[in-house]
SERO-4910 file (N, C-alpha, C, O; in steps of 0.05 Angstrom, whole numbers):
BEGIN
 pado doro    nc1    nc2    nc3   cac1   cac2   cac3    cc1    cc2    cc3    oc1    oc2    oc3
  Met    A     10    409    148     21    418    122      8    402     99      9    377     99
  Gln    A     -5    416     81    -18    403     58      1    402     34     10    423     25
  Leu    A      7    378     25     25    375      2      9    381    -24    -14    373    -27
  Asp    A     22    394    -43     10    402    -68     14    380    -89     36    373    -96
  Phe    A     -9    368    -98     -8    348   -119    -25    357   -143    -34    340   -158
  Ser    A    -28    383   -146    -46    393   -167    -36    387   -195    -52    388   -214
  Lys    A    -10    382   -198      0    376   -225      5    346   -229     16    337   -249
  His    A     -5    329   -210      1    301   -210    -23    284   -217    -46    290   -209
  Val    A    -18    263   -232    -38    242   -237    -28    217   -222     -5    208   -226
  Ile    A    -45    206   -206    -37    184   -187    -55    160   -191    -80    163   -191
  Ile    A    -43    137   -194    -58    112   -193    -54     99   -166    -32     95   -157
  Val    A    -76     92   -153    -75     78   -127    -90     52   -130   -115     52   -132
  Thr    A    -76     30   -131    -91      4   -133   -103     -3   -107    -93      4    -85
  Gly    A   -126    -17   -108   -140    -25    -84   -148     -2    -66   -142     -2    -43
  Ser    A   -160     18    -78   -165     44    -64   -194     49    -57   -202     72    -53
  Ser    A   -210     28    -56   -239     32    -48   -243     30    -18   -265     34     -8
  Ala    A   -222     23     -3   -224     21     26   -196     22     38   -176     19     24
  Gly    A   -195     25     65   -171     22     80   -149     41     73   -154     65     67
  Ile    A   -124     31     73   -101     48     68   -102     61     40    -96     85     37
  Gly    A   -111     46     20   -112     57     -7   -132     80     -9   -126    100    -22
  Ala    A   -155     78      4   -175     99      4   -164    124     18   -168    146      9
  Ala    A   -151    120     41   -140    142     56   -119    157     40   -118    182     40
  Ala    A   -102    142     26    -81    154      9    -94    170    -14    -86    192    -19
  Ala    A   -114    158    -27   -127    171    -49   -139    198    -40   -137    218    -54
  Lys    A   -152    198    -17   -164    223     -7   -143    243      1   -147    267     -2
  Gly    A   -120    233     10    -98    252     16    -87    265     -9    -81    289     -9
  Phe    A    -84    250    -30    -75    261    -56    -95    281    -66    -88    303    -75
  Ala    A   -121    274    -64   -142    292    -73   -143    318    -58   -148    339    -69
  Ala    A   -138    317    -32   -138    341    -15   -116    361    -24   -119    385    -20
  Gly    A    -95    350    -37    -75    367    -48    -79    374    -77    -62    385    -90
  Gly    A   -104    369    -87   -111    376   -114   -104    356   -135   -106    361   -159
  Gly    A    -96    332   -127    -88    311   -145   -110    300   -162   -134    301   -155
  Arg    A   -102    288   -184   -121    274   -202   -116    244   -198    -94    234   -205
  Val    A   -135    230   -186   -131    203   -175   -148    182   -190   -172    186   -193
  Val    A   -135    161   -198   -149    138   -208   -155    120   -185   -137    108   -172
  Ile    A   -181    117   -179   -191    100   -157   -197     72   -168   -210     70   -189
  Asn    A   -188     52   -154   -191     24   -164   -206      7   -144   -199      6   -120
  Tyr    A   -226     -6   -154   -240    -27   -138   -241    -52   -154   -242    -52   -179
  Ala    A   -242    -75   -140   -244   -101   -154   -273   -110   -154   -282   -121   -175
  His    A   -287   -107   -132   -314   -119   -129   -335    -99   -119   -358   -100   -128
  Asn    A   -328    -82   -100   -347    -65    -87   -349    -38   -100   -335    -19    -93
  Gln    A   -367    -36   -120   -370    -11   -135   -380     11   -117   -371     34   -120
  Glu    A   -398      5    -99   -410     26    -82   -388     39    -65   -387     63    -61
  Ala    A   -370     22    -54   -348     34    -38   -329     50    -55   -320     72    -47
  Gly    A   -324     41    -80   -307     57    -98   -319     83   -105   -305    104   -105
  Glu    A   -345     84   -110   -359    109   -117   -358    128    -93   -356    152    -97
  Ala    A   -360    117    -69   -360    134    -45   -332    148    -42   -331    171    -36
  Val    A   -311    133    -46   -284    144    -44   -280    165    -66   -268    186    -61
  Ala    A   -289    159    -90   -286    178   -112   -300    204   -106   -289    226   -111
  Glu    A   -324    202    -95   -339    226    -88   -325    242    -65   -324    266    -65
  Gln    A   -314    227    -46   -299    241    -24   -274    255    -35   -267    276    -25
  Cys    A   -261    243    -55   -238    256    -67   -246    282    -81   -232    302    -78
  Arg    A   -268    281    -95   -278    306   -108   -285    327    -88   -280    351    -92
  Ala    A   -298    318    -66   -306    337    -45   -282    349    -31   -283    372    -21
  Ala    A   -260    334    -31   -236    344    -18   -221    364    -35   -202    377    -26
  Gly    A   -229    367    -60   -217    387    -78   -200    375   -100   -188    390   -116
  Gly    A   -201    349   -103   -186    336   -124   -204    326   -146   -227    333   -148
  His    A   -193    310   -164   -207    298   -186   -204    268   -184   -184    258   -175
  Ala    A   -225    253   -192   -224    224   -189   -236    210   -213   -256    219   -225
  Cys    A   -223    188   -220   -233    171   -241   -235    143   -229   -215    132   -218
  Leu    A   -258    131   -231   -263    105   -218   -261     82   -239   -273     84   -260
  Val    A   -245     62   -232   -240     39   -250   -244     13   -236   -231      8   -215
  Gln    A   -261     -4   -247   -263    -32   -237   -241    -48   -250   -240    -49   -275
  Ala    A   -224    -61   -234   -202    -76   -245   -191    -95   -224   -187    -87   -201
  Asp    A   -185   -119   -232   -171   -138   -216   -141   -137   -224   -134   -146   -245
  Val    A   -124   -126   -207    -97   -121   -215    -80   -147   -215    -57   -146   -223
  Ser    A    -92   -169   -207    -78   -194   -210    -80   -205   -238    -69   -226   -245
  Thr    A    -95   -191   -256    -97   -199   -284    -85   -178   -302    -84   -154   -295
  Ala    A    -76   -187   -325    -65   -168   -345    -86   -148   -354    -80   -124   -358
  Glu    A   -111   -157   -357   -132   -139   -366   -137   -117   -345   -142    -94   -353
  Gly    A   -136   -125   -320   -141   -105   -299   -119    -84   -298   -124    -60   -295
  Arg    A    -94    -93   -301    -71    -74   -300    -72    -55   -324    -67    -31   -321
  Asp    A    -79    -66   -347    -81    -49   -371   -103    -28   -368   -100     -5   -376
  Ala    A   -125    -36   -355   -148    -18   -352   -140      6   -335   -149     28   -341
  Leu    A   -124      2   -314   -116     25   -297    -97     44   -312   -100     68   -310
  Ile    A    -78     33   -325    -59     50   -340    -74     65   -362    -70     90   -365
  Asn    A    -91     52   -377   -106     65   -398   -125     86   -388   -129    106   -401
  Ala    A   -137     81   -365   -155    101   -354   -141    127   -347   -151    149   -353
  Ala    A   -117    125   -334   -102    149   -328    -94    165   -353    -96    189   -353
  Leu    A    -86    150   -373    -76    164   -397    -99    176   -413    -97    198   -424
  Ser    A   -122    161   -415   -144    172   -430   -157    195   -416   -168    214   -429
  Glu    A   -157    195   -390   -170    216   -374   -153    241   -372   -162    264   -375
  Trp    A   -126    237   -367   -109    260   -361    -83    260   -377    -68    280   -375
  Gly    A    -76    239   -392    -54    240   -410    -26    236   -397     -6    240   -411
  Gln    A    -25    229   -372      1    226   -359     -2    209   -334    -24    204   -325
  Ile    A     21    199   -324     22    185   -298     46    195   -283     69    193   -293
  Asp    A     42    206   -259     63    216   -243     70    199   -219     93    198   -211
  Val    A     50    185   -209     54    169   -184     39    143   -187     16    143   -196
  Leu    A     52    121   -179     38     95   -178     41     85   -149     63     82   -139
  Val    A     18     80   -137     18     68   -110      7     40   -112    -16     36   -118
  Asn    A     24     20   -108     17     -8   -109      7    -16    -81     23    -25    -64
  Asn    A    -19    -14    -77    -31    -19    -51    -47    -45    -49    -48    -57    -28
  Ala    A    -59    -54    -71    -76    -77    -71    -60   -102    -61    -37   -106    -69
  Gly    A    -72   -117    -43    -59   -141    -32    -79   -160    -22   -102   -155    -19
  Thr    A    -68   -184    -15    -86   -205     -4    -69   -222     15    -45   -220     16
  Thr    A    -83   -239     30    -69   -257     48    -87   -281     54   -110   -282     46
  Lys    A    -77   -299     70    -92   -321     82    -82   -323    111    -58   -324    115
  Phe    A   -100   -323    130    -92   -323    158    -87   -352    167   -105   -368    171
  Val    A    -61   -358    171    -53   -384    179    -30   -382    199    -11   -368    193
  Asp    A    -32   -394    222    -10   -394    242     15   -404    229     15   -423    214
  His    A     38   -391    235     63   -398    223     72   -426    228     87   -438    213
  Ser    A     63   -438    251     71   -465    257     53   -486    244     60   -510    244
  Asp    A     32   -477    231     14   -496    217     22   -499    188     12   -485    170
  Leu    A     41   -516    184     52   -519    157     33   -533    138     36   -532    113
  Asp    A     12   -546    149     -8   -558    132    -30   -538    124    -48   -544    108
  Gly    A    -28   -514    135    -49   -494    129    -45   -479    103    -64   -465     94
  Leu    A    -22   -483     91    -17   -470     65    -10   -491     44      4   -511     51
  Asp    A    -19   -487     20    -12   -505     -2      0   -488    -25     -2   -463    -23
  Pro    A     11   -500    -45     23   -485    -67      4   -464    -79     12   -443    -87
  Asp    A    -22   -471    -81    -41   -452    -93    -43   -427    -76    -46   -405    -87
  Asp    A    -41   -430    -50    -42   -406    -32    -19   -387    -38    -22   -363    -40
  Phe    A      5   -399    -41     29   -383    -47     26   -369    -74     32   -346    -76
  His    A     17   -384    -94     14   -372   -120     -6   -349   -120     -1   -328   -132
  His    A    -29   -353   -106    -50   -333   -105    -39   -307    -91    -43   -285   -101
  Ile    A    -26   -311    -68    -16   -288    -53      7   -274    -68      8   -250    -69
  Tyr    A     25   -290    -81     46   -278    -96     36   -263   -120     46   -242   -127
  Asp    A     15   -274   -133      4   -261   -157     -5   -233   -151     -1   -214   -166
  Met    A    -18   -229   -127    -29   -203   -120     -8   -185   -107     -6   -161   -113
  Asn    A      8   -196    -89     26   -180    -73     53   -174    -85     66   -155    -78
  Leu    A     61   -190   -105     88   -187   -116     87   -184   -147     99   -166   -158
  Val    A     74   -203   -160     73   -202   -189     57   -177   -199     66   -163   -218
  Ala    A     34   -172   -187     18   -150   -196     33   -123   -193     32   -107   -212
  Pro    A     46   -117   -171     62    -92   -170     83    -90   -192     87    -70   -204
  Tyr    A     97   -113   -196    118   -113   -217    106   -107   -245    116    -91   -260
  Glu    A     83   -119   -251     71   -115   -277     59    -87   -279     60    -76   -301
  Met    A     48    -76   -258     39    -48   -259     62    -29   -264     60    -11   -279
  Ile    A     85    -34   -250    108    -18   -254    118    -19   -283    126      1   -295
  Lys    A    119    -43   -294    128    -47   -321    111    -31   -340    122    -19   -359
  Arg    A     85    -31   -337     67    -16   -354     69     14   -350     68     30   -369
  Ala    A     73     23   -325     74     51   -319    101     64   -325    103     88   -328
  Arg    A    122     48   -328    149     58   -330    153     80   -351    163    101   -344
  Pro    A    145     76   -376    151     97   -396    137    123   -390    147    144   -397
  His    A    114    121   -377     99    145   -371    110    159   -346    111    184   -346
  Leu    A    118    144   -326    131    156   -303    157    169   -310    165    189   -299
  Ala    A    172    157   -329    197    168   -338    195    196   -350    212    213   -346
  Lys    A    173    200   -363    168    227   -375    164    248   -354    169    272   -358
  Gln    A    154    240   -331    147    259   -310    167    260   -287    165    277   -269
  Gly    A    187    242   -287    204    240   -264    188    230   -240    189    242   -219
  Gly    A    175    208   -245    154    199   -227    164    183   -202    188    178   -199
  Ser    A    144    176   -186    150    161   -161    132    137   -159    108    138   -166
  Ile    A    144    115   -149    129     90   -144    130     85   -114    151     86   -102
  Val    A    107     80   -102    106     73    -74     93     46    -71     69     42    -77
  Asn    A    108     26    -62     98      0    -57     89     -3    -28    104      4     -9
  Ile    A     64    -12    -24     54    -16      4     61    -44     12     48    -64      4
  Ser    A     82    -46     29     91    -71     38     81    -76     67     57    -71     72
  Ser    A     97    -85     85     88    -92    112    112    -98    130    133   -105    120
  Val    A    108    -95    156    128   -104    174    132   -134    171    153   -145    180
  Ala    A    113   -148    159    116   -177    154    141   -182    137    154   -203    141
  Gly    A    147   -164    119    170   -168    102    196   -159    115    218   -163    103
  Val    A    195   -147    139    218   -137    153    225   -155    177    248   -163    181
  Gly    A    204   -162    192    208   -178    216    197   -206    216    196   -219    237
  Ala    A    187   -215    192    176   -242    189    153   -247    209    151   -269    220
  Val    A    137   -227    213    112   -229    229     89   -224    210     92   -209    191
  Gly    A     66   -235    216     43   -229    199     24   -252    197     26   -272    211
  Ser    A      5   -249    178    -18   -266    177    -12   -295    168    -26   -313    176
  Ser    A      9   -298    153     17   -325    144     45   -324    133     55   -303    126
  Leu    A     58   -347    131     85   -348    120     85   -341     90    104   -329     81
  Ala    A     64   -347     76     62   -339     48     61   -309     46     73   -297     28
  Tyr    A     46   -296     63     45   -266     64     72   -254     71     81   -236     57
  Val    A     85   -265     91    112   -256     99    131   -258     76    145   -239     70
  Ala    A    131   -281     62    149   -284     39    143   -265     17    161   -255      4
  Ser    A    117   -260     11    110   -242    -11    119   -213     -5    128   -199    -23
  Lys    A    116   -205     20    124   -177     27    155   -175     29    166   -153     24
  Gly    A    168   -196     38    197   -196     37    207   -193      8    226   -179      3
  Gly    A    194   -208    -10    200   -205    -38    195   -177    -49    210   -167    -65
  Leu    A    173   -165    -40    166   -138    -49    187   -118    -39    195   -100    -54
  Asn    A    197   -122    -15    218   -104     -5    243   -106    -21    256    -86    -28
  Ser    A    251   -131    -27    275   -135    -43    272   -124    -72    290   -112    -83
  Met    A    248   -128    -83    242   -118   -110    243    -87   -110    251    -75   -130
  Thr    A    233    -75    -89    234    -46    -87    262    -36    -89    267    -16   -103
  Met    A    281    -48    -75    309    -40    -77    320    -45   -105    334    -28   -116
  Gly    A    315    -68   -116    325    -74   -142    315    -55   -164    329    -46   -181
  Leu    A    289    -49   -162    277    -31   -182    287     -2   -178    289     13   -197
  Ala    A    292      5   -153    303     32   -148    329     36   -163    334     57   -174
  Arg    A    346     15   -163    371     17   -178    366     17   -208    377     33   -223
  Ala    A    348     -1   -216    343     -4   -245    330     20   -258    336     27   -281
  Leu    A    312     33   -243    296     55   -255    307     83   -249    297    103   -259
  Ala    A    328     84   -232    340    111   -226    349    125   -251    345    150   -253
  Pro    A    361    112   -271    369    126   -295    346    138   -310    349    157   -326
  Asp    A    322    127   -306    297    139   -318    286    162   -303    266    174   -311
  Gly    A    298    168   -280    288    190   -263    264    181   -246    249    198   -236
  Ile    A    261    155   -242    238    144   -227    248    135   -200    268    120   -198
  Arg    A    235    143   -179    241    134   -152    223    111   -144    199    111   -152
  Val    A    233     93   -127    217     70   -118    223     66    -89    245     61    -80
  Asn    A    202     68    -73    204     65    -44    181     47    -33    161     42    -48
  Ala    A    183     38     -9    162     21      3    155     32     31    172     40     46
  Val    A    129     31     36    119     37     63    111     10     75     97     -6     63
  Cys    A    120      5    100    116    -20    113     99    -17    139    111    -13    160
  Pro    A     73    -17    137     57    -14    161     58    -38    179     63    -61    171
  Gly    A     54    -32    205     48    -54    224     18    -60    223      5    -56    203
  Phe    A      7    -68    246    -21    -73    247    -37    -47    243    -31    -27    256
  Val    A    -56    -48    225    -73    -25    220   -102    -33    224   -111    -53    212
  Gly    A   -116    -18    240   -144    -26    247   -164    -20    226   -181     -2    229
  Thr    A   -162    -34    204   -181    -30    182   -201    -54    181   -198    -73    196
  Asp    A   -220    -52    163   -240    -73    160   -228    -99    150   -241   -120    151
  Trp    A   -203    -98    140   -190   -123    131   -189   -144    153   -195   -167    148
  Phe    A   -182   -135    177   -181   -153    200   -209   -157    212   -216   -179    220
  Arg    A   -225   -136    213   -252   -139    224   -269   -159    208   -283   -175    220
  Asn    A   -267   -158    182   -282   -176    165   -272   -205    168   -287   -224    166
  Ala    A   -246   -208    174   -235   -235    177   -241   -248    204   -245   -272    205
  Phe    A   -242   -231    225   -244   -242    252   -269   -234    267   -274   -243    289
  Gly    A   -285   -216    255   -308   -206    270   -301   -185    290   -278   -181    295
  Asp    A   -321   -172    301   -316   -150    319   -301   -158    344   -282   -145    352
  Glu    A   -309   -181    356   -296   -190    381   -267   -198    375   -249   -190    391
  Gly    A   -263   -213    354   -235   -221    347   -218   -197    341   -195   -196    348
  Phe    A   -230   -177    327   -215   -153    319   -206   -138    345   -183   -130    347
  Glu    A   -224   -135    363   -218   -120    388   -196   -134    404   -180   -122    417
  Lys    A   -197   -161    404   -177   -176    418   -149   -172    405   -129   -168    419
  Ile    A   -148   -173    379   -123   -169    365   -113   -140    369    -89   -136    374
  Ala    A   -131   -121    367   -123    -93    370   -112    -88    398    -93    -74    402
  Gly    A   -125   -100    418   -116    -97    446    -88   -109    450    -71    -97    463
  Ala    A    -83   -132    438    -57   -145    440    -36   -128    426    -13   -125    436
  Gln    A    -42   -117    403    -23   -100    389    -17    -74    405      6    -65    406
  Arg    A    -38    -63    417    -34    -39    433    -15    -44    457      2    -28    464
  Ala    A    -18    -68    469     -2    -75    492     27    -80    486     44    -76    503
  Arg    A     33    -88    461     60    -95    454     74    -73    438     97    -76    430
  Thr    A     60    -50    433     71    -29    418     80     -6    436     63      4    451
  Pro    A    105      3    435    114     25    453     96     50    452     92     62    473
  Ser    A     86     57    429     69     81    427     42     77    440     28     96    447
  Gly    A     34     52    444      8     46    455    -15     53    437    -38     56    446
  His    A     -9     56    412    -29     65    392    -34     44    371    -15     33    360
  Val    A    -59     39    365    -66     22    342    -71     40    318    -89     57    319
  Ala    A    -56     36    297    -58     54    274    -85     52    260    -97     30    259
  Asn    A    -93     74    248   -115     73    228   -103     79    201    -80     85    198
  Ala    A   -120     78    181   -110     81    153    -97    108    149    -77    110    134
  Glu    A   -108    129    162    -97    155    158    -68    158    169    -53    175    160
  Asp    A    -62    141    189    -34    142    200    -14    133    179     10    139    181
  Ile    A    -23    117    160     -5    106    140     -4    124    115     16    123    100
  Ser    A    -24    140    110    -26    155     85     -5    177     84      5    184     62
  Gly    A      2    189    107     22    210    107     49    201     95     60    215     77
  Pro    A     60    179    105     85    169     93     83    163     63    102    167     48
  Ile    A     59    153     54     55    148     26     57    174     10     71    175    -10
  Leu    A     43    194     19     44    220      6     72    232      5     80    244    -14
  Phe    A     87    228     27    114    238     29    132    226      7    146    240     -7
  Phe    A    131    200      4    147    186    -17    138    194    -45    154    195    -63
  Ala    A    112    200    -48    102    207    -75    109    235    -83    111    241   -107
  His    A    113    253    -64    116    281    -69    145    288    -76    164    275    -67
  Pro    A    149    309    -93    176    318   -100    193    326    -77    218    327    -80
  Met    A    182    331    -53    198    338    -30    217    316    -22    237    320     -9
  Ser    A    210    291    -30    228    268    -24    244    260    -48    250    236    -52
  His    A    251    279    -65    263    273    -92    290    259    -90    299    247   -109
  His    A    303    261    -66    329    249    -63    328    222    -48    349    213    -38
  Ile    A    305    211    -46    301    185    -31    291    164    -50    271    167    -63
  Thr    A    306    142    -52    296    119    -67    308     94    -56    329     94    -44
  Gly    A    294     71    -60    302     45    -51    299     41    -21    313     24     -9
  Gln    A    282     57     -8    280     56     21    254     42     30    234     42     16
  His    A    255     29     54    232     17     67    226     33     92    243     33    111
  Leu    A    204     45     94    196     61    117    177     45    134    154     41    126
  Val    A    186     36    158    168     21    176    151     40    191    161     59    203
  Val    A    125     36    190    105     54    203     88     36    222     67     27    215
  Asp    A     99     32    246     86     12    264     84     21    293     79      4    310
  Gly    A     89     47    299     88     56    326    109     44    344    106     44    369
  Gly    A    130     33    332    151     20    348    147     -9    353    161    -21    370
  Met    A    127    -22    341    120    -50    347    144    -68    343    149    -85    360
  Leu    A    159    -65    321    182    -83    317    204    -78    337    220    -96    342
  Leu    A    205    -55    349    225    -50    370    220    -67    395    239    -75    408
  Gly    A    195    -72    400    187    -86    424    185    -67    448    193    -44    446
  Met    A    173    -76    469    170    -59    493    196    -55    507    214    -72    505
  Pro    A    199    -32    520    224    -27    534    230    -47    557    212    -55    571
  Phe    A    255    -54    559    264    -72    581    269    -55    606    287    -38    606
  Lys    A    254    -61    627    257    -45    651    273    -60    672    267    -83    677
  Ile    A    292    -47    683    308    -58    704    299    -47    731    299    -22    735
  Ser    A    291    -64    749    282    -55    775    302    -65    797    313    -87    794
  Gln    A    305    -49    817    322    -57    839    308    -76    858    285    -72    865
  Ala    A    322    -96    866    310   -116    885    307   -103    912    297   -116    930
***
């Protein structure tokens, strides 16, 4: 089923690769007008924009660091100058530092500030800027969180805390913005086999992590970015108009754990 986004203007932060790119292409396949955002890799951003156009949508490419006020303003202004409205905001851009949870010396205050600036403050500031425009359209906000914010698992305690904060903020903003006709929801992926992990751990490390995730997930499946884009599109689309303040875990059952089998002696 292809969802129709032909009347929608969508901003997807951090959309030059991974989950953000998959979501952008999904919106474009439904005819959407998508603001593609990259921070450093212009070539990757241009490739996603071209794929969006080839899929039948429209794309505007913007270089912006959403952890800065200038970057956030650039994305809002691009959507308005190009198409005059904003219907959907997907807060996807994020960062982390890979530190074992037991290694309390592995994180310092600067790590927390850096991760919070991108994972929590940037979405809040993007929402603040987009609010009056989303209110005109009866818009939707989709925050890309993580199972880290639900089950306290993930790349580091700073990341866990930032995503837990994002989940709480999603609920608070859903209440606060409902009178404006704006919905706010969060998608919480488990492990997703994107280049984010491959670049951090190399091919061998990536395959080891993916194998471990496959073994502990009831579905036996390691997600790809496209597995996460469907729930994002669902929350963004008017078909979910009566849903707000929700966290949708998309992890193949990972947080459930493997089934407990009782065998007869």
